[in-house]
py3Dmol code that shows the C-alpha trace and the ligand (Angstrom):
import py3Dmol

protein = """\
ATOM      1  CA  MET A   1     122.558  86.574  99.400  1.00  0.00           C
ATOM      2  CA  LYS A   2     118.969  87.399 100.376  1.00  0.00           C
ATOM      3  CA  LYS A   3     116.178  86.347  98.067  1.00  0.00           C
ATOM      4  CA  PHE A   4     112.836  87.918  97.435  1.00  0.00           C
ATOM      5  CA  LEU A   5     110.071  86.670  95.248  1.00  0.00           C
ATOM      6  CA  VAL A   6     106.923  87.845  93.644  1.00  0.00           C
ATOM      7  CA  ILE A   7     104.473  84.884  93.431  1.00  0.00           C
ATOM      8  CA  GLY A   8     101.220  84.587  91.314  1.00  0.00           C
ATOM      9  CA  ASN A   9      99.624  82.725  88.515  1.00  0.00           C
ATOM     10  CA  PRO A  10     100.131  83.934  85.752  1.00  0.00           C
ATOM     11  CA  ILE A  11     103.338  85.661  86.676  1.00  0.00           C
ATOM     12  CA  GLU A  12     105.371  86.040  83.339  1.00  0.00           C
ATOM     13  CA  HIS A  13     104.318  89.580  82.680  1.00  0.00           C
ATOM     14  CA  SER A  14     105.141  90.874  86.102  1.00  0.00           C
ATOM     15  CA  LEU A  15     107.573  93.798  86.064  1.00  0.00           C
ATOM     16  CA  SER A  16     108.323  93.515  89.760  1.00  0.00           C
ATOM     17  CA  PRO A  17     111.634  91.752  89.303  1.00  0.00           C
ATOM     18  CA  LYS A  18     112.927  94.547  87.051  1.00  0.00           C
ATOM     19  CA  LEU A  19     111.856  97.236  89.454  1.00  0.00           C
ATOM     20  CA  HIS A  20     113.160  95.665  92.648  1.00  0.00           C
ATOM     21  CA  ASN A  21     116.506  94.517  91.170  1.00  0.00           C
ATOM     22  CA  CYS A  22     117.031  98.062  89.920  1.00  0.00           C
ATOM     23  CA  TRP A  23     116.505  99.495  93.355  1.00  0.00           C
ATOM     24  CA  LEU A  24     118.589  96.642  95.034  1.00  0.00           C
ATOM     25  CA  LYS A  25     121.488  97.598  92.688  1.00  0.00           C
ATOM     26  CA  ASN A  26     121.154 101.367  93.293  1.00  0.00           C
ATOM     27  CA  ASN A  27     121.095 100.853  97.092  1.00  0.00           C
ATOM     28  CA  ASN A  28     123.980  98.502  97.064  1.00  0.00           C
ATOM     29  CA  ILE A  29     121.946  95.764  98.739  1.00  0.00           C
ATOM     30  CA  ASP A  30     123.084  92.232  98.333  1.00  0.00           C
ATOM     31  CA  ALA A  31     119.901  90.463  97.340  1.00  0.00           C
ATOM     32  CA  ILE A  32     118.022  89.230  94.411  1.00  0.00           C
ATOM     33  CA  TYR A  33     114.258  89.418  93.406  1.00  0.00           C
ATOM     34  CA  GLU A  34     112.777  86.695  91.265  1.00  0.00           C
ATOM     35  CA  MET A  35     109.302  85.715  89.995  1.00  0.00           C
ATOM     36  CA  ARG A  36     107.777  82.266  90.705  1.00  0.00           C
ATOM     37  CA  LYS A  37     104.600  80.879  89.157  1.00  0.00           C
ATOM     38  CA  VAL A  38     102.863  78.891  92.074  1.00  0.00           C
ATOM     39  CA  GLU A  39      99.726  76.898  92.846  1.00  0.00           C
ATOM     40  CA  SER A  40      97.528  77.109  95.811  1.00  0.00           C
ATOM     41  CA  GLY A  41      99.257  73.947  97.112  1.00  0.00           C
ATOM     42  CA  ASP A  42     102.665  75.788  97.173  1.00  0.00           C
ATOM     43  CA  LEU A  43     101.706  78.590  99.484  1.00  0.00           C
ATOM     44  CA  LYS A  44     102.198  76.798 102.855  1.00  0.00           C
ATOM     45  CA  ASN A  45     105.740  75.776 101.887  1.00  0.00           C
ATOM     46  CA  LEU A  46     106.667  79.317 100.621  1.00  0.00           C
ATOM     47  CA  VAL A  47     105.745  80.642 104.106  1.00  0.00           C
ATOM     48  CA  LEU A  48     107.807  77.917 105.780  1.00  0.00           C
ATOM     49  CA  ASP A  49     110.712  78.784 103.452  1.00  0.00           C
ATOM     50  CA  ILE A  50     110.652  82.319 104.969  1.00  0.00           C
ATOM     51  CA  LYS A  51     110.719  80.702 108.517  1.00  0.00           C
ATOM     52  CA  ARG A  52     113.648  78.533 107.457  1.00  0.00           C
ATOM     53  CA  LYS A  53     115.351  81.701 105.994  1.00  0.00           C
ATOM     54  CA  ASN A  54     115.502  80.332 102.441  1.00  0.00           C
ATOM     55  CA  ILE A  55     113.634  83.373 101.342  1.00  0.00           C
ATOM     56  CA  SER A  56     113.490  86.702 103.041  1.00  0.00           C
ATOM     57  CA  GLY A  57     110.150  87.892 101.811  1.00  0.00           C
ATOM     58  CA  PHE A  58     107.716  88.009  98.854  1.00  0.00           C
ATOM     59  CA  ASN A  59     104.988  89.858  97.063  1.00  0.00           C
ATOM     60  CA  VAL A  60     101.823  88.290  96.249  1.00  0.00           C
ATOM     61  CA  THR A  61      99.862  88.885  93.179  1.00  0.00           C
ATOM     62  CA  VAL A  62      96.662  87.516  91.467  1.00  0.00           C
ATOM     63  CA  PRO A  63      95.014  85.207  92.505  1.00  0.00           C
ATOM     64  CA  PHE A  64      96.526  84.620  95.900  1.00  0.00           C
ATOM     65  CA  LYS A  65      96.241  87.916  97.782  1.00  0.00           C
ATOM     66  CA  ASN A  66      93.470  86.531 100.043  1.00  0.00           C
ATOM     67  CA  GLU A  67      94.401  82.917 100.175  1.00  0.00           C
ATOM     68  CA  ILE A  68      97.903  83.552 101.521  1.00  0.00           C
ATOM     69  CA  ILE A  69      96.233  84.927 104.699  1.00  0.00           C
ATOM     70  CA  HIS A  70      95.593  81.349 105.991  1.00  0.00           C
ATOM     71  CA  TYR A  71      99.367  80.719 106.328  1.00  0.00           C
ATOM     72  CA  LEU A  72     100.462  83.998 107.923  1.00  0.00           C
ATOM     73  CA  ASP A  73     100.976  84.664 111.737  1.00  0.00           C
ATOM     74  CA  GLU A  74      99.743  88.330 111.776  1.00  0.00           C
ATOM     75  CA  LEU A  75      98.265  90.973 109.449  1.00  0.00           C
ATOM     76  CA  SER A  76      98.656  94.737 109.387  1.00  0.00           C
ATOM     77  CA  LEU A  77      95.357  96.475 110.152  1.00  0.00           C
ATOM     78  CA  GLU A  78      94.974  97.461 106.525  1.00  0.00           C
ATOM     79  CA  ALA A  79      95.535  93.834 105.290  1.00  0.00           C
ATOM     80  CA  LYS A  80      93.041  92.644 107.879  1.00  0.00           C
ATOM     81  CA  ILE A  81      90.121  95.020 106.864  1.00  0.00           C
ATOM     82  CA  THR A  82      90.807  94.474 103.185  1.00  0.00           C
ATOM     83  CA  GLN A  83      91.519  90.643 103.624  1.00  0.00           C
ATOM     84  CA  SER A  84      94.217  91.326 101.047  1.00  0.00           C
ATOM     85  CA  VAL A  85      98.039  90.842 101.325  1.00  0.00           C
ATOM     86  CA  ASN A  86     100.574  91.706  98.607  1.00  0.00           C
ATOM     87  CA  THR A  87     103.751  91.800 100.737  1.00  0.00           C
ATOM     88  CA  VAL A  88     104.945  89.282 103.319  1.00  0.00           C
ATOM     89  CA  CYS A  89     107.864  89.851 105.701  1.00  0.00           C
ATOM     90  CA  LEU A  90     109.512  88.065 108.650  1.00  0.00           C
ATOM     91  CA  GLU A  91     109.490  90.158 111.897  1.00  0.00           C
ATOM     92  CA  GLU A  92     110.795  88.705 115.149  1.00  0.00           C
ATOM     93  CA  GLU A  93     110.187  85.134 113.875  1.00  0.00           C
ATOM     94  CA  LYS A  94     106.612  85.892 112.904  1.00  0.00           C
ATOM     95  CA  ILE A  95     105.390  86.071 109.224  1.00  0.00           C
ATOM     96  CA  ILE A  96     103.490  89.252 108.763  1.00  0.00           C
ATOM     97  CA  GLY A  97     101.207  90.172 105.836  1.00  0.00           C
ATOM     98  CA  TYR A  98     100.960  93.722 104.652  1.00  0.00           C
ATOM     99  CA  ASN A  99      98.904  95.480 102.059  1.00  0.00           C
ATOM    100  CA  THR A 100     101.005  98.233 100.158  1.00  0.00           C
ATOM    101  CA  ASP A 101      98.354  98.343  97.321  1.00  0.00           C
ATOM    102  CA  ILE A 102      96.491 100.820  99.358  1.00  0.00           C
ATOM    103  CA  ILE A 103      99.236 103.417  99.695  1.00  0.00           C
ATOM    104  CA  GLY A 104     100.161 102.594  96.065  1.00  0.00           C
ATOM    105  CA  PHE A 105      96.714 103.676  94.894  1.00  0.00           C
ATOM    106  CA  GLU A 106      96.667 106.686  97.221  1.00  0.00           C
ATOM    107  CA  LEU A 107      99.902 108.106  96.168  1.00  0.00           C
ATOM    108  CA  GLY A 108      99.169 107.281  92.494  1.00  0.00           C
ATOM    109  CA  ILE A 109      96.112 109.505  92.727  1.00  0.00           C
ATOM    110  CA  LYS A 110      97.910 112.175  94.563  1.00  0.00           C
ATOM    111  CA  ASN A 111     100.309 112.205  91.520  1.00  0.00           C
ATOM    112  CA  THR A 112      97.456 112.882  89.146  1.00  0.00           C
ATOM    113  CA  LYS A 113      96.693 116.243  90.907  1.00  0.00           C
ATOM    114  CA  PHE A 114      93.040 115.448  90.458  1.00  0.00           C
ATOM    115  CA  SER A 115      91.343 116.369  93.709  1.00  0.00           C
ATOM    116  CA  LEU A 116      89.069 113.529  94.706  1.00  0.00           C
ATOM    117  CA  GLU A 117      87.865 114.732  98.165  1.00  0.00           C
ATOM    118  CA  GLY A 118      83.994 114.953  98.060  1.00  0.00           C
ATOM    119  CA  LYS A 119      83.873 113.444  94.627  1.00  0.00           C
ATOM    120  CA  LYS A 120      81.814 110.584  93.211  1.00  0.00           C
ATOM    121  CA  VAL A 121      83.834 107.432  92.111  1.00  0.00           C
ATOM    122  CA  PHE A 122      82.374 104.575  89.944  1.00  0.00           C
ATOM    123  CA  ILE A 123      84.392 101.336  90.005  1.00  0.00           C
ATOM    124  CA  LEU A 124      84.139  98.618  87.395  1.00  0.00           C
ATOM    125  CA  GLY A 125      85.192  95.197  88.646  1.00  0.00           C
ATOM    126  CA  ALA A 126      85.275  93.384  92.009  1.00  0.00           C
ATOM    127  CA  GLY A 127      88.499  91.400  91.807  1.00  0.00           C
ATOM    128  CA  GLY A 128      91.424  91.107  94.150  1.00  0.00           C
ATOM    129  CA  VAL A 129      92.680  94.680  93.990  1.00  0.00           C
ATOM    130  CA  VAL A 130      89.202  96.351  94.551  1.00  0.00           C
ATOM    131  CA  PRO A 131      89.064  96.136  98.395  1.00  0.00           C
ATOM    132  CA  SER A 132      92.450  98.081  98.456  1.00  0.00           C
ATOM    133  CA  ILE A 133      91.042 100.795  96.133  1.00  0.00           C
ATOM    134  CA  ILE A 134      87.942 101.126  98.198  1.00  0.00           C
ATOM    135  CA  PHE A 135      89.812 101.480 101.423  1.00  0.00           C
ATOM    136  CA  ALA A 136      92.090 104.172  99.846  1.00  0.00           C
ATOM    137  CA  LEU A 137      89.129 106.135  98.457  1.00  0.00           C
ATOM    138  CA  ASN A 138      87.500 106.076 102.002  1.00  0.00           C
ATOM    139  CA  LYS A 139      90.867 107.491 103.355  1.00  0.00           C
ATOM    140  CA  ILE A 140      90.751 110.207 100.605  1.00  0.00           C
ATOM    141  CA  LYS A 141      87.186 111.065 101.762  1.00  0.00           C
ATOM    142  CA  VAL A 142      85.370 110.701  98.489  1.00  0.00           C
ATOM    143  CA  SER A 143      81.728 111.372  98.821  1.00  0.00           C
ATOM    144  CA  GLU A 144      80.272 108.307  97.115  1.00  0.00           C
ATOM    145  CA  ILE A 145      81.608 105.019  95.846  1.00  0.00           C
ATOM    146  CA  ILE A 146      79.432 103.080  93.444  1.00  0.00           C
ATOM    147  CA  ILE A 147      80.579  99.666  92.127  1.00  0.00           C
ATOM    148  CA  SER A 148      79.513  97.398  89.308  1.00  0.00           C
ATOM    149  CA  ASN A 149      80.740  93.951  88.464  1.00  0.00           C
ATOM    150  CA  ARG A 150      79.659  91.500  85.731  1.00  0.00           C
ATOM    151  CA  THR A 151      79.051  88.948  88.494  1.00  0.00           C
ATOM    152  CA  LEU A 152      76.732  90.939  90.740  1.00  0.00           C
ATOM    153  CA  LYS A 153      77.238  88.715  93.816  1.00  0.00           C
ATOM    154  CA  LYS A 154      80.972  89.527  94.040  1.00  0.00           C
ATOM    155  CA  ALA A 155      80.092  93.341  94.206  1.00  0.00           C
ATOM    156  CA  GLU A 156      77.509  92.708  96.791  1.00  0.00           C
ATOM    157  CA  ASN A 157      79.941  90.615  98.848  1.00  0.00           C
ATOM    158  CA  LEU A 158      82.158  93.905  99.167  1.00  0.00           C
ATOM    159  CA  LYS A 159      79.305  95.577 100.850  1.00  0.00           C
ATOM    160  CA  LYS A 160      79.836  93.254 103.919  1.00  0.00           C
ATOM    161  CA  ILE A 161      83.216  94.854 104.420  1.00  0.00           C
ATOM    162  CA  PHE A 162      82.465  98.394 103.103  1.00  0.00           C
ATOM    163  CA  THR A 163      78.998  99.221 104.089  1.00  0.00           C
ATOM    164  CA  ASN A 164      78.957 102.631 102.437  1.00  0.00           C
ATOM    165  CA  LEU A 165      79.195 101.126  98.921  1.00  0.00           C
ATOM    166  CA  LYS A 166      76.463 101.506  96.360  1.00  0.00           C
ATOM    167  CA  VAL A 167      76.088  98.523  93.889  1.00  0.00           C
ATOM    168  CA  VAL A 168      74.553  98.975  90.497  1.00  0.00           C
ATOM    169  CA  SER A 169      73.957  96.367  87.907  1.00  0.00           C
ATOM    170  CA  TRP A 170      76.455  95.690  85.056  1.00  0.00           C
ATOM    171  CA  GLY A 171      75.759  97.962  82.174  1.00  0.00           C
ATOM    172  CA  GLU A 172      74.111 100.739  84.360  1.00  0.00           C
ATOM    173  CA  VAL A 173      76.190 103.968  84.329  1.00  0.00           C
ATOM    174  CA  PRO A 174      75.597 106.425  87.212  1.00  0.00           C
ATOM    175  CA  ASN A 175      76.821 110.041  87.407  1.00  0.00           C
ATOM    176  CA  PHE A 176      80.435 110.115  88.488  1.00  0.00           C
ATOM    177  CA  ASP A 177      83.609 112.296  88.690  1.00  0.00           C
ATOM    178  CA  MET A 178      86.088 109.482  88.390  1.00  0.00           C
ATOM    179  CA  ILE A 179      85.708 105.947  86.887  1.00  0.00           C
ATOM    180  CA  ILE A 180      88.104 103.154  87.598  1.00  0.00           C
ATOM    181  CA  ASN A 181      88.577 100.044  85.352  1.00  0.00           C
ATOM    182  CA  ALA A 182      89.615  97.502  87.923  1.00  0.00           C
ATOM    183  CA  THR A 183      88.510  94.529  85.556  1.00  0.00           C
ATOM    184  CA  SER A 184      91.000  92.552  83.634  1.00  0.00           C
ATOM    185  CA  VAL A 185      89.372  93.740  80.379  1.00  0.00           C
ATOM    186  CA  GLY A 186      92.042  95.737  78.381  1.00  0.00           C
ATOM    187  CA  LEU A 187      95.018  93.426  79.204  1.00  0.00           C
ATOM    188  CA  ASN A 188      94.797  92.282  75.618  1.00  0.00           C
ATOM    189  CA  ASN A 189      95.119  95.302  73.514  1.00  0.00           C
ATOM    190  CA  ASN A 190      91.617  95.246  71.784  1.00  0.00           C
ATOM    191  CA  ASP A 191      89.539  94.198  74.602  1.00  0.00           C
ATOM    192  CA  GLU A 192      86.602  96.324  75.099  1.00  0.00           C
ATOM    193  CA  LEU A 193      84.186  96.692  78.102  1.00  0.00           C
ATOM    194  CA  ASN A 194      80.596  96.117  77.011  1.00  0.00           C
ATOM    195  CA  ILE A 195      79.565  99.258  78.694  1.00  0.00           C
ATOM    196  CA  ASP A 196      78.312 102.498  77.053  1.00  0.00           C
ATOM    197  CA  LEU A 197      80.402 105.344  78.414  1.00  0.00           C
ATOM    198  CA  SER A 198      79.701 107.641  75.383  1.00  0.00           C
ATOM    199  CA  LYS A 199      77.319 109.875  77.276  1.00  0.00           C
ATOM    200  CA  VAL A 200      79.267 110.669  80.498  1.00  0.00           C
ATOM    201  CA  GLY A 201      80.626 114.061  79.304  1.00  0.00           C
ATOM    202  CA  LYS A 202      84.107 115.487  79.544  1.00  0.00           C
ATOM    203  CA  GLN A 203      86.642 116.527  82.248  1.00  0.00           C
ATOM    204  CA  LYS A 204      86.207 113.225  84.305  1.00  0.00           C
ATOM    205  CA  LEU A 205      89.067 111.211  85.464  1.00  0.00           C
ATOM    206  CA  PHE A 206      89.322 107.791  83.735  1.00  0.00           C
ATOM    207  CA  TYR A 207      91.669 105.403  85.642  1.00  0.00           C
ATOM    208  CA  ASP A 208      92.731 102.073  84.554  1.00  0.00           C
ATOM    209  CA  VAL A 209      94.519  99.805  86.965  1.00  0.00           C
ATOM    210  CA  ILE A 210      96.173  98.142  84.051  1.00  0.00           C
ATOM    211  CA  TYR A 211      99.566  99.617  82.992  1.00  0.00           C
ATOM    212  CA  ASN A 212     100.536  97.220  80.408  1.00  0.00           C
ATOM    213  CA  PRO A 213      99.414  98.083  77.674  1.00  0.00           C
ATOM    214  CA  SER A 214      99.888 101.725  78.772  1.00  0.00           C
ATOM    215  CA  GLU A 215      96.746 102.916  77.171  1.00  0.00           C
ATOM    216  CA  THR A 216      93.818 100.481  77.079  1.00  0.00           C
ATOM    217  CA  ARG A 217      90.911 101.054  74.767  1.00  0.00           C
ATOM    218  CA  PHE A 218      88.993 102.270  77.948  1.00  0.00           C
ATOM    219  CA  LEU A 219      91.611 105.080  78.269  1.00  0.00           C
ATOM    220  CA  ARG A 220      91.884 105.750  74.523  1.00  0.00           C
ATOM    221  CA  ASN A 221      88.248 106.241  74.082  1.00  0.00           C
ATOM    222  CA  ALA A 222      88.126 108.477  77.186  1.00  0.00           C
ATOM    223  CA  LYS A 223      90.838 110.714  75.971  1.00  0.00           C
ATOM    224  CA  GLN A 224      89.223 111.096  72.535  1.00  0.00           C
ATOM    225  CA  SER A 225      86.004 112.325  74.401  1.00  0.00           C
ATOM    226  CA  GLY A 226      87.961 115.108  76.341  1.00  0.00           C
ATOM    227  CA  ASN A 227      88.567 113.365  79.610  1.00  0.00           C
ATOM    228  CA  LYS A 228      91.648 113.088  81.759  1.00  0.00           C
ATOM    229  CA  ILE A 229      93.273 109.635  81.851  1.00  0.00           C
ATOM    230  CA  GLU A 230      95.678 107.755  84.130  1.00  0.00           C
ATOM    231  CA  ASN A 231      96.950 104.209  84.091  1.00  0.00           C
ATOM    232  CA  GLY A 232      97.988 102.070  86.984  1.00  0.00           C
ATOM    233  CA  ARG A 233     101.818 102.521  86.515  1.00  0.00           C
ATOM    234  CA  MET A 234     102.308 104.968  89.431  1.00  0.00           C
ATOM    235  CA  MET A 235     100.143 102.696  91.657  1.00  0.00           C
ATOM    236  CA  PHE A 236     102.374  99.734  90.809  1.00  0.00           C
ATOM    237  CA  ILE A 237     105.590 101.718  91.446  1.00  0.00           C
ATOM    238  CA  TYR A 238     104.375 103.067  94.730  1.00  0.00           C
ATOM    239  CA  GLN A 239     103.183  99.776  96.048  1.00  0.00           C
ATOM    240  CA  ALA A 240     106.466  98.338  95.216  1.00  0.00           C
ATOM    241  CA  SER A 241     108.404 101.155  96.772  1.00  0.00           C
ATOM    242  CA  ALA A 242     106.423 100.645 100.038  1.00  0.00           C
ATOM    243  CA  ALA A 243     107.231  96.877 100.005  1.00  0.00           C
ATOM    244  CA  PHE A 244     110.913  97.722  99.389  1.00  0.00           C
ATOM    245  CA  LYS A 245     110.850 100.119 102.497  1.00  0.00           C
ATOM    246  CA  LEU A 246     109.327  97.254 104.546  1.00  0.00           C
ATOM    247  CA  TRP A 247     111.938  94.875 103.639  1.00  0.00           C
ATOM    248  CA  HIS A 248     115.041  96.965 103.395  1.00  0.00           C
ATOM    249  CA  GLY A 249     114.313 100.151 105.492  1.00  0.00           C
ATOM    250  CA  VAL A 250     115.133 102.356 102.641  1.00  0.00           C
ATOM    251  CA  GLN A 251     112.771 104.450 100.595  1.00  0.00           C
ATOM    252  CA  PRO A 252     113.882 103.808  96.959  1.00  0.00           C
ATOM    253  CA  LYS A 253     114.204 106.558  94.495  1.00  0.00           C
ATOM    254  CA  ILE A 254     111.566 106.836  91.661  1.00  0.00           C
ATOM    255  CA  ASN A 255     113.462 108.566  88.849  1.00  0.00           C
ATOM    256  CA  LYS A 256     114.056 108.529  85.157  1.00  0.00           C
ATOM    257  CA  GLU A 257     115.857 105.150  85.323  1.00  0.00           C
ATOM    258  CA  ILE A 258     112.782 103.616  86.973  1.00  0.00           C
ATOM    259  CA  PHE A 259     110.372 105.031  84.422  1.00  0.00           C
ATOM    260  CA  GLU A 260     112.493 103.740  81.580  1.00  0.00           C
ATOM    261  CA  LEU A 261     111.920 100.150  82.912  1.00  0.00           C
ATOM    262  CA  PHE A 262     108.326 100.324  81.699  1.00  0.00           C
TER     263      PHE A 262
END
"""
ligand_1 = """\
31
LIG
P 89.804 87.584 90.563
O 88.262 87.654 90.231
O 90.403 86.196 90.714
O 90.186 88.362 91.828
P 90.936 89.646 89.089
O 91.844 89.691 87.927
O 91.375 90.425 90.233
O 90.648 88.210 89.433
O 89.481 90.275 88.669
C 89.038 90.146 87.462
C 87.864 91.154 87.350
O 87.548 91.473 85.892
C 86.419 90.675 87.917
O 85.736 91.739 88.444
C 85.873 90.132 86.637
O 84.471 89.986 86.720
P 83.647 88.630 87.245
O 83.796 88.749 88.765
O 82.430 88.791 86.727
O 84.586 87.528 86.767
C 86.222 91.201 85.679
N 86.125 90.623 84.266
C 86.874 89.778 83.674
N 86.502 89.655 82.380
C 85.431 90.482 82.127
C 84.609 90.642 81.007
N 84.897 90.225 79.794
N 83.763 91.675 81.253
C 83.475 92.311 82.497
N 84.260 92.034 83.551
C 85.201 91.069 83.325
"""
view = py3Dmol.view(width=600, height=400)
view.addModel(protein, "pdb")
view.setStyle({"model": 0}, {"cartoon": {"style": "trace"}})
view.addModel(ligand_1, "xyz")
view.setStyle({"model": 1}, {"stick": {}})
view.zoomTo()
view.show()
């Protein structure tokens, strides 16, 4: 039986095993998908385990999406530009790193029916998933991407990859059509960002990359002020379905059974 993994630290809350195992069952594929908490020192051996055919592939989550790159043979173009890998495969004896977070975000946004072309987007946070979001926003042809991070230097570093970024200091709120919470604030139900968003008006799209809890305080407050809200659930499902397609050559179905897993 083939074995797939999601690796990260922490990893206990990952819903990837539920999702992938459901798709494996529905597609009659003889494989299993598990989670594994790892340390930096384990990454090299994990990649060797693919070469030795002990594992067939794995997903990578926080905080190893960049670090894993050292141990891979090749990267897809998108993984190379964003320096972020979330899916690892063996192809013709080479270990390849892909980034399916980009297509996950893109399809997740399409699903909201909120047209972003020519719109201004404000991103909060500069962690592991942000390069993928910026890459996708550039593909969608938004007019402006403004970013703010508590640690300014990390936002400024992103300008080296994405020269069109505008960086503002933490607490400053520019005019925007869509705001994205890409920080980890909200993972615990009552976490609150120390940013005043009470004067931004209505009819904007507030997007939270977090999907568990399904409605963070950031989203709850936005809804109460008359804005449209969306969490990261569809991004998560679409990144997983793109990884599944890479490994198994099948586009898995996203249906009621899948939504009931969340
Ligand atoms: P990593 O930084 O290892 O990639 P991440 O979960 O992808 O981890 O990113 C965490 C993000 O949430 C960062 O942008 C972090 O800001 P810093 O770079 O300043 O650490 C942000 N974050 C976490 N706690 C925060 C808080 N209390 N207020 C504001 N931003 C916070």
